[in-house]
C-alpha positions as a Markdown table, in Angstrom:
| # | Residue | x | y | z |
|---|---|---|---|---|
| 1 | Met | 1.8 | 24.8 | -3.9 |
| 2 | Leu | 0.7 | 22.1 | -1.5 |
| 3 | Asp | 3.7 | 20.1 | -0.2 |
| 4 | Leu | 1.8 | 16.9 | 0.7 |
| 5 | Leu | -1.5 | 15.3 | 0.1 |
| 6 | Ile | -2.3 | 12.5 | 2.6 |
| 7 | Val | -4.9 | 10.0 | 1.3 |
| 8 | Ile | -6.5 | 7.6 | 3.7 |
| 9 | Val | -8.9 | 5.0 | 2.4 |
| 10 | Asn | -11.2 | 3.8 | 5.2 |
| 11 | Tyr | -13.6 | 0.9 | 5.6 |
| 12 | Asn | -15.3 | 0.3 | 9.0 |
| 13 | Thr | -12.3 | 1.4 | 11.0 |
| 14 | Arg | -13.7 | 4.5 | 12.8 |
| 15 | Asp | -11.7 | 4.3 | 16.0 |
| 16 | His | -8.4 | 3.5 | 14.2 |
| 17 | Leu | -9.1 | 6.3 | 11.8 |
| 18 | Tyr | -9.7 | 8.8 | 14.7 |
| 19 | Asn | -6.3 | 7.8 | 16.2 |
| 20 | Cys | -4.6 | 8.0 | 12.8 |
| 21 | Leu | -5.9 | 11.5 | 12.0 |
| 22 | Ser | -5.1 | 12.7 | 15.5 |
| 23 | Ser | -1.4 | 11.6 | 15.0 |
| 24 | Val | -1.3 | 13.3 | 11.6 |
| 25 | Tyr | -2.6 | 16.6 | 12.9 |
| 26 | Ala | -0.1 | 16.4 | 15.8 |
| 27 | Ser | 2.8 | 16.3 | 13.3 |
| 28 | Glu | 5.6 | 18.7 | 13.6 |
| 29 | Gly | 7.4 | 20.4 | 10.8 |
| 30 | Asp | 7.3 | 23.3 | 8.3 |
| 31 | Phe | 5.3 | 22.0 | 5.4 |
| 32 | Ser | 1.8 | 22.4 | 4.0 |
| 33 | Phe | -0.5 | 19.4 | 3.8 |
| 34 | Ala | -4.0 | 18.4 | 3.2 |
| 35 | Val | -5.8 | 15.2 | 4.3 |
| 36 | Cys | -8.4 | 13.5 | 2.1 |
| 37 | Val | -10.3 | 10.6 | 3.6 |
| 38 | Val | -12.1 | 8.3 | 1.2 |
| 39 | Asp | -14.7 | 6.2 | 3.0 |
| 40 | Asn | -15.6 | 3.0 | 1.1 |
| 41 | Ala | -19.2 | 2.7 | 2.2 |
| 42 | Ser | -18.5 | 2.1 | 5.9 |
| 43 | Arg | -21.4 | 1.2 | 8.2 |
| 44 | Asp | -19.7 | 2.1 | 11.5 |
| 45 | Gly | -20.2 | 5.9 | 11.6 |
| 46 | Ser | -16.8 | 6.7 | 10.3 |
| 47 | Cys | -18.0 | 9.6 | 8.1 |
| 48 | Glu | -19.9 | 11.1 | 11.0 |
| 49 | Met | -16.8 | 10.9 | 13.2 |
| 50 | Val | -14.7 | 12.7 | 10.6 |
| 51 | Arg | -17.3 | 15.4 | 10.2 |
| 52 | Glu | -17.6 | 16.0 | 13.9 |
| 53 | His | -13.9 | 15.8 | 15.0 |
| 54 | Phe | -11.9 | 16.6 | 11.9 |
| 55 | Pro | -13.9 | 19.2 | 9.9 |
| 56 | Gln | -10.7 | 20.3 | 8.1 |
| 57 | Val | -10.5 | 16.9 | 6.4 |
| 58 | His | -11.6 | 16.6 | 2.8 |
| 59 | Leu | -14.1 | 13.7 | 3.2 |
| 60 | Ile | -15.2 | 11.7 | 0.1 |
| 61 | Pro | -17.9 | 9.2 | 1.0 |
| 62 | Ser | -18.1 | 6.5 | -1.6 |
| 63 | Ala | -21.4 | 4.8 | -2.2 |
| 64 | Ile | -19.7 | 1.5 | -2.9 |
| 65 | Asn | -16.6 | -0.3 | -1.5 |
| 66 | Gly | -14.6 | -0.3 | -4.7 |
| 67 | Gly | -11.4 | -1.4 | -3.0 |
| 68 | Phe | -8.1 | 0.2 | -2.1 |
| 69 | Ala | -6.9 | 1.4 | -5.6 |
| 70 | Tyr | -10.4 | 2.7 | -6.4 |
| 71 | Gly | -10.6 | 4.7 | -3.2 |
| 72 | Asn | -7.1 | 6.2 | -3.6 |
| 73 | Asn | -7.8 | 7.1 | -7.2 |
| 74 | Leu | -10.9 | 9.0 | -6.1 |
| 75 | Ala | -8.7 | 11.2 | -4.0 |
| 76 | Leu | -6.0 | 11.6 | -6.6 |
| 77 | Arg | -8.4 | 12.7 | -9.2 |
| 78 | Ala | -10.0 | 15.1 | -6.8 |
| 79 | Tyr | -6.6 | 16.8 | -6.4 |
| 80 | Gly | -5.9 | 17.0 | -10.2 |
| 81 | Phe | -4.0 | 13.8 | -11.0 |
| 82 | Arg | -5.1 | 12.0 | -14.2 |
| 83 | Asp | -3.9 | 9.0 | -16.1 |
| 84 | Cys | -3.5 | 11.3 | -19.0 |
| 85 | Asp | -1.0 | 13.4 | -17.0 |
| 86 | Lys | 1.7 | 11.0 | -18.3 |
| 87 | Gly | 4.6 | 13.2 | -19.5 |
| 88 | Ser | 2.5 | 16.4 | -18.9 |
| 89 | Thr | 4.4 | 19.6 | -18.6 |
| 90 | Ser | 1.4 | 21.9 | -18.3 |
| 91 | Asp | 1.1 | 24.7 | -15.8 |
| 92 | Phe | -1.8 | 22.7 | -14.2 |
| 93 | Ala | 0.5 | 19.7 | -13.5 |
| 94 | Val | 2.9 | 22.0 | -11.7 |
| 95 | Ser | 0.1 | 23.0 | -9.3 |
| 96 | Leu | -0.4 | 19.4 | -8.1 |
| 97 | Pro | 0.8 | 18.4 | -4.6 |
| 98 | Arg | 4.6 | 17.8 | -4.6 |
| 99 | Tyr | 4.1 | 14.5 | -2.8 |
| 100 | Val | 1.2 | 12.0 | -2.1 |
| 101 | Leu | 1.2 | 9.8 | 1.0 |
| 102 | Leu | -0.9 | 6.7 | 0.9 |
| 103 | Leu | -1.7 | 6.0 | 4.6 |
| 104 | Asn | -3.8 | 3.3 | 6.2 |
| 105 | Pro | -6.3 | 4.3 | 8.9 |
| 106 | Asp | -4.7 | 1.7 | 11.2 |
| 107 | Thr | -1.4 | 3.5 | 11.4 |
| 108 | Ile | 0.0 | 6.0 | 13.9 |
| 109 | Met | 2.4 | 8.6 | 12.6 |
| 110 | Ser | 5.3 | 9.8 | 14.8 |
| 111 | Leu | 5.6 | 13.5 | 15.6 |
| 112 | Asn | 8.3 | 14.4 | 13.1 |
| 113 | Gly | 7.8 | 11.4 | 10.7 |
| 114 | Leu | 6.1 | 13.4 | 7.9 |
| 115 | Gln | 8.8 | 16.0 | 8.0 |
| 116 | Gln | 11.6 | 13.4 | 7.9 |
| 117 | Leu | 10.0 | 11.6 | 5.0 |
| 118 | Leu | 9.6 | 14.8 | 3.0 |
| 119 | Ala | 13.2 | 15.8 | 3.8 |
| 120 | Phe | 14.5 | 12.4 | 2.6 |
| 121 | Met | 12.6 | 12.7 | -0.7 |
| 122 | Asp | 13.7 | 16.3 | -1.2 |
| 123 | Ala | 17.3 | 15.2 | -0.8 |
| 124 | His | 17.0 | 12.3 | -3.2 |
| 125 | Pro | 15.3 | 13.5 | -6.4 |
| 126 | Gln | 15.8 | 10.1 | -8.2 |
| 127 | Val | 13.6 | 8.4 | -5.6 |
| 128 | Gly | 10.0 | 8.0 | -6.7 |
| 129 | Ile | 8.7 | 6.2 | -3.6 |
| 130 | Cys | 9.9 | 5.8 | 0.0 |
| 131 | Gly | 8.4 | 4.1 | 3.0 |
| 132 | Pro | 9.2 | 4.1 | 6.7 |
| 133 | Lys | 9.8 | 1.2 | 9.1 |
| 134 | Leu | 6.4 | -0.2 | 10.1 |
| 135 | Val | 6.1 | -1.9 | 13.5 |
| 136 | Leu | 3.2 | -4.0 | 14.7 |
| 137 | Glu | 1.5 | -3.8 | 18.0 |
| 138 | Asp | 3.9 | -6.2 | 19.6 |
| 139 | Gly | 6.9 | -4.1 | 18.4 |
| 140 | Ser | 7.9 | -6.6 | 15.7 |
| 141 | Leu | 8.7 | -5.5 | 12.2 |
| 142 | Asp | 5.8 | -5.5 | 9.7 |
| 143 | Leu | 7.6 | -7.6 | 7.1 |
| 144 | Ala | 5.6 | -6.1 | 4.2 |
| 145 | Cys | 7.3 | -2.7 | 4.7 |
| 146 | Arg | 10.2 | -3.7 | 2.4 |
| 147 | Arg | 9.8 | -6.2 | -0.3 |
| 148 | Ser | 11.2 | -7.6 | -3.5 |
| 149 | Phe | 9.0 | -7.9 | -6.5 |
| 150 | Pro | 7.2 | -11.3 | -6.5 |
| 151 | Thr | 8.9 | -12.8 | -9.5 |
| 152 | Pro | 8.0 | -16.4 | -10.3 |
| 153 | Val | 11.2 | -17.7 | -8.5 |
| 154 | Val | 10.7 | -15.4 | -5.5 |
| 155 | Ser | 7.1 | -16.4 | -5.2 |
| 156 | Phe | 7.9 | -20.1 | -5.5 |
| 157 | Tyr | 10.3 | -19.9 | -2.6 |
| 158 | Arg | 7.5 | -18.3 | -0.5 |
| 159 | Met | 4.7 | -20.7 | -1.6 |
| 160 | Val | 6.7 | -23.8 | -0.8 |
| 161 | Gly | 7.8 | -22.5 | 2.5 |
| 162 | Leu | 11.5 | -22.0 | 1.9 |
| 163 | Ser | 11.3 | -18.3 | 2.8 |
| 164 | His | 9.9 | -19.3 | 6.3 |
| 165 | Leu | 12.4 | -22.1 | 6.8 |
| 166 | Phe | 15.4 | -20.0 | 5.8 |
| 167 | Pro | 14.5 | -16.4 | 6.4 |
| 168 | Arg | 18.2 | -15.3 | 6.8 |
| 169 | His | 19.2 | -16.8 | 3.5 |
| 170 | Pro | 19.9 | -14.1 | 0.8 |
| 171 | Leu | 18.2 | -16.3 | -1.8 |
| 172 | Phe | 15.2 | -17.8 | 0.0 |
| 173 | Gly | 14.5 | -14.7 | 2.1 |
| 174 | Arg | 14.1 | -12.2 | -0.8 |
| 175 | Tyr | 10.3 | -11.9 | -0.6 |
| 176 | Asn | 10.4 | -9.8 | 2.5 |
| 177 | Leu | 14.2 | -9.2 | 2.6 |
| 178 | Thr | 14.3 | -11.0 | 6.0 |
| 179 | Tyr | 18.1 | -11.4 | 5.7 |
| 180 | Cys | 18.6 | -7.6 | 5.9 |
| 181 | Asp | 19.0 | -5.4 | 9.0 |
| 182 | Pro | 15.6 | -3.8 | 9.6 |
| 183 | Asp | 17.4 | -0.6 | 10.6 |
| 184 | Gln | 19.3 | -0.4 | 7.4 |
| 185 | Glu | 18.3 | 2.3 | 4.9 |
| 186 | Met | 18.3 | 0.7 | 1.5 |
| 187 | Glu | 17.0 | 0.7 | -2.0 |
| 188 | Val | 14.2 | -2.0 | -2.4 |
| 189 | Asp | 11.8 | -3.1 | -5.1 |
| 190 | Ala | 8.7 | -2.0 | -3.1 |
| 191 | Val | 7.3 | -0.7 | 0.1 |
| 192 | Val | 3.7 | -1.2 | 1.4 |
| 193 | Gly | 0.7 | 0.9 | 0.6 |
| 194 | Ala | -0.1 | 1.2 | 4.3 |
| 195 | Cys | 2.4 | 4.1 | 4.4 |
| 196 | Met | 3.9 | 5.0 | 1.0 |
| 197 | Leu | 5.2 | 8.4 | 0.1 |
| 198 | Val | 5.2 | 9.0 | -3.7 |
| 199 | Arg | 6.6 | 11.8 | -5.8 |
| 200 | Arg | 4.3 | 13.8 | -8.0 |
| 201 | Glu | 6.4 | 13.4 | -11.1 |
| 202 | Ala | 6.4 | 9.6 | -10.7 |
| 203 | Ile | 2.6 | 9.6 | -10.6 |
| 204 | Gln | 2.4 | 11.8 | -13.6 |
| 205 | Gln | 4.7 | 9.5 | -15.5 |
| 206 | Val | 3.0 | 6.1 | -14.8 |
| 207 | Gly | -0.6 | 7.2 | -14.1 |
| 208 | Leu | -3.0 | 6.2 | -11.3 |
| 209 | Leu | -3.3 | 2.9 | -9.4 |
| 210 | Asp | -4.6 | 0.0 | -11.3 |
| 211 | Glu | -8.2 | -0.6 | -10.2 |
| 212 | Ala | -8.1 | -4.2 | -11.4 |
| 213 | Phe | -6.7 | -4.9 | -7.9 |
| 214 | Phe | -9.4 | -4.8 | -5.2 |
| 215 | Met | -7.0 | -5.0 | -2.3 |
| 216 | Tyr | -3.4 | -6.2 | -2.2 |
| 217 | Gly | -1.0 | -5.9 | -5.1 |
| 218 | Glu | -1.9 | -2.4 | -6.3 |
| 219 | Asp | 1.0 | -0.9 | -4.4 |
| 220 | Leu | 3.4 | -3.5 | -5.8 |
| 221 | Asp | 2.1 | -2.8 | -9.3 |
| 222 | Trp | 2.6 | 0.9 | -8.8 |
| 223 | Ala | 6.1 | 0.4 | -7.6 |
| 224 | Tyr | 6.9 | -1.9 | -10.5 |
| 225 | Arg | 5.6 | 0.5 | -13.1 |
| 226 | Met | 7.6 | 3.4 | -11.5 |
| 227 | His | 10.7 | 1.1 | -11.4 |
| 228 | Gln | 10.2 | 0.4 | -15.1 |
| 229 | Ser | 10.1 | 4.1 | -15.7 |
| 230 | Gly | 13.4 | 4.7 | -14.0 |
| 231 | Trp | 12.3 | 5.7 | -10.5 |
| 232 | Lys | 13.9 | 4.2 | -7.3 |
| 233 | Thr | 12.1 | 3.0 | -4.2 |
| 234 | Tyr | 13.7 | 3.4 | -0.8 |
| 235 | Tyr | 13.1 | 1.9 | 2.7 |
| 236 | Tyr | 13.7 | 4.6 | 5.2 |
| 237 | Pro | 13.8 | 3.2 | 8.8 |
| 238 | Ala | 14.8 | 6.5 | 10.4 |
| 239 | Val | 11.0 | 7.0 | 10.5 |
| 240 | Thr | 9.0 | 4.5 | 12.5 |
| 241 | Val | 5.2 | 4.2 | 12.0 |
| 242 | Arg | 3.0 | 1.9 | 14.1 |
| 243 | His | 0.7 | -0.4 | 12.1 |
| 244 | Ile | -2.2 | -2.3 | 13.6 |
| 245 | Lys | -2.5 | -4.4 | 10.5 |
| 246 | Arg | -5.6 | -5.9 | 8.9 |
| 247 | Ala | -7.9 | -3.7 | 10.8 |
| 248 | Ala | -10.1 | -3.3 | 7.8 |
| 249 | Ser | -9.5 | -6.6 | 6.0 |
| 250 | Arg | -10.6 | -8.6 | 9.0 |
| 251 | His | -14.1 | -7.1 | 8.4 |
| 252 | Asn | -14.0 | -8.2 | 4.8 |
| 253 | Pro | -14.4 | -12.0 | 4.1 |
| 254 | Arg | -13.0 | -11.4 | 0.6 |
| 255 | Ala | -9.6 | -10.4 | 1.9 |
| 256 | Gln | -7.7 | -13.7 | 1.7 |
| 257 | Ile | -9.3 | -14.6 | -1.6 |
| 258 | Glu | -8.3 | -11.2 | -3.0 |
| 259 | Phe | -4.7 | -11.7 | -1.9 |
| 260 | Tyr | -4.4 | -14.7 | -4.3 |
| 261 | Arg | -6.4 | -12.9 | -7.0 |
| 262 | Ala | -4.0 | -10.0 | -6.7 |
| 263 | Met | -1.1 | -12.4 | -7.1 |
| 264 | His | -2.6 | -13.8 | -10.3 |
| 265 | Ile | -3.3 | -10.3 | -11.7 |
| 266 | Phe | 0.3 | -9.1 | -11.0 |
| 267 | Tyr | 1.8 | -12.2 | -12.4 |
| 268 | Ala | -0.3 | -12.1 | -15.6 |
| 269 | Lys | 0.4 | -8.5 | -16.1 |
| 270 | His | 4.1 | -8.4 | -15.6 |
| 271 | Tyr | 5.7 | -11.9 | -15.8 |
| 272 | Ala | 3.5 | -14.4 | -17.6 |
| 273 | Ala | 4.7 | -13.5 | -21.1 |
| 274 | Ser | 8.4 | -14.0 | -20.2 |
| 275 | Thr | 8.1 | -17.1 | -18.0 |
| 276 | Pro | 9.1 | -20.5 | -19.3 |
| 277 | Arg | 6.0 | -22.6 | -20.0 |
| 278 | Leu | 6.6 | -25.3 | -17.3 |
| 279 | Leu | 7.3 | -22.7 | -14.6 |
| 280 | His | 4.3 | -20.7 | -15.9 |
| 281 | Trp | 1.9 | -23.6 | -15.3 |
| 282 | Leu | 3.5 | -24.4 | -11.9 |
| 283 | Val | 2.9 | -20.7 | -10.8 |
| 284 | Leu | -0.7 | -20.7 | -11.9 |
| 285 | Leu | -1.3 | -24.1 | -10.2 |
| 286 | Gly | 0.2 | -22.9 | -7.0 |
| 287 | Ile | -1.9 | -19.7 | -6.9 |
| 288 | Arg | -5.1 | -21.6 | -7.7 |
| 289 | Leu | -4.4 | -24.2 | -5.1 |
| 290 | Arg | -3.8 | -21.6 | -2.4 |
| 291 | Ala | -6.9 | -19.6 | -3.5 |
| 292 | Gly | -9.0 | -22.8 | -3.4 |
| 293 | Val | -7.8 | -23.6 | 0.1 |
| 294 | Ser | -8.8 | -20.0 | 1.1 |
| 295 | Arg | -12.2 | -20.4 | -0.4 |
| 296 | Met | -12.8 | -23.7 | 1.4 |
| 297 | Gln | -11.7 | -22.1 | 4.7 |
| 298 | Leu | -14.0 | -19.2 | 4.2 |
| 299 | Ala | -17.0 | -21.6 | 3.4 |
| 300 | Leu | -16.3 | -23.7 | 6.5 |
| 301 | Ser | -16.1 | -20.6 | 8.6 |
| 302 | Arg | -19.4 | -19.3 | 7.3 |
| 303 | Leu | -21.0 | -22.8 | 7.9 |
| 304 | Ser | -19.6 | -22.9 | 11.4 |
| 305 | Arg | -21.1 | -19.4 | 12.2 |
| 306 | Ser | -24.5 | -20.4 | 10.7 |
| 307 | Thr | -24.8 | -23.5 | 12.9 |
| 308 | Gln | -23.9 | -21.8 | 16.2 |
């Protein structure tokens, strides 16, 4: 049985992908793993690079850029996971990889990071998801690596700026848990899909990623569904992973708009039905205003480039 399936969804990040794969194959530890790279219709020679330098990688070239959830699901299905696996006890389900690691191509794995993450999960069978400490190029914490679910109240504090004004406050700082020690191992609501280790049984129980999300939000949604099914999520800072951040999204003008679209999908799916009407309309108004500003900024940026 395969211990670990590593899934990397790539979009025009050839050089970052090379460095990421190099770090993965330099990993130390006694475990079996396979790497599947799904390329979302890159135009920078990413597929050619993988074929030339990493022939052991299972490469899936997608003819379209269907987004993050779409790309990860291509790999998960290729290795036997299905939405219909929910509750399955078949012999086939037992042959699935014990763990799946969603990994961004703009990350660098530490030498024993994979081994440590697997050991943590093996020691904590109630944990469905764990994520490491992610640090940015300047050495600062990637705040997205440990998060609370974006409930209407938590999202409101963020949208009006209270989370930025009072990051150390245990109420206003809940979005990214900025009031907590970044070196403290802790149970959290969610970690980020840039480096997210997921237990096979949790995937079998809740199914695949929701492809309604193009980018952003699908990792939160997965964690939410697993939480609802009784699985725990842990932030495990004993492992540190370097994250370049937005290496792919900066090539995609849809990125910022998709962020607010993801917020709307997540809210509508999980919170809208139980939110008081006044707060409901305030949440929708806030998301639409932010999305409108992003569209305006995108249009002005395109206009500026066309006149240069």
